[in-house]
TORVO-698398 format. One record per residue (C-alpha): residue in one letter; x, y, z. Coordinates in steps of 0.02 Angstrom, whole numbers, plus 50000, padded with zeros to 5 digits. Layout:
BEGIN
AXYZ
...
end
This chain:
BEGIN
X529395014650178
X528335010650333
X527085024550288
X526855017750112
X526345000750181
X525105009050301
X524345019050157
X524225003350050
X523344993650190
X522205007950225
X521685008550041
X521314990050042
X520274991850201
X519335006850131
X519044997549966
X518404982450062
X517224992950165
X516565002150011
X516304985749918
X515394978150071
X514264993450079
X513864992049893
X513474973549910
X512374976850063
X511354989849973
X511174978449821
X510534964349933
X509354974750042
X508544985349904
X507404970949840
X506954966550023
X506364984450056
X505404985149892
X504514968749933
X504054975350107
X503414991550032
X502334982249909
X501624971350046
X501214986750150
X500334994750001
X499304979449965
X498814978650151
X498264997050148
X497204993849993
X496364978450075
X496044988850234
X495135002150131
X494114988950044
X493674980550208
X493124997350283
X491985001150140
X491214983750150
X490964984750342
X490085001550318
X488984994550182
X488544979550290
X488174990950437
X487035001450327
X486134985750266
X485884980150449
X485204996850500
X484185001750346
X483814985050268
X484664989550102
X486404992150038
X486775010149993
X486965016549814
X488605025149840
X490175027349944
X489685045449966
X488155039750063
X489245029250179
X490425043750205
X489005055350244
X487925044250355
X489055030750426
X490695039950458
X491725031050325
X493325040750288
X494275037550129
X495885046350075
X495335051049899
X497015058649865
X497775041449883
X496435028949829
X495095027349698
X493585016849759
X492455008749630
X490795004449715
X489474995849612
X487794992249688
X486764980749584
X485234979249698
X484784985449871
X484794967549935
X486394961649850
X488144966049921
X489024978849816
X490594975649712
X492014985449783
X493724988349703
X495084999449772
X496485006349665
X497975016549722
X497905033749638
X499205034949506
X499285016149481
X500195012549320
X499834993949314
X497984996149351
X497944982249478
X496804984149627
X495964973049755
end
């Protein structure tokens, strides 16, 4: 009789622990997703800032903005992870700052910064 009560209590305790873990995972999952999204956005902004800094440095040294990101990579040491990001660099004129857009590779929503 005493063993049956212990088994019953143990089942209640285990069920409570399991339910608590399930609730904890359900609550923390959106938090981790939001943090991951914020980190991704920050990484994209960092790439965009690096491209712009290199373009401004080129303008300061040469008196003109470069025509392409490849020029910045070759002459100004810019490093972009092309396996992770797509960089759209549109130079309209040598004396106007370029339009820069960075997209994560494999982006389904097409949003970039």
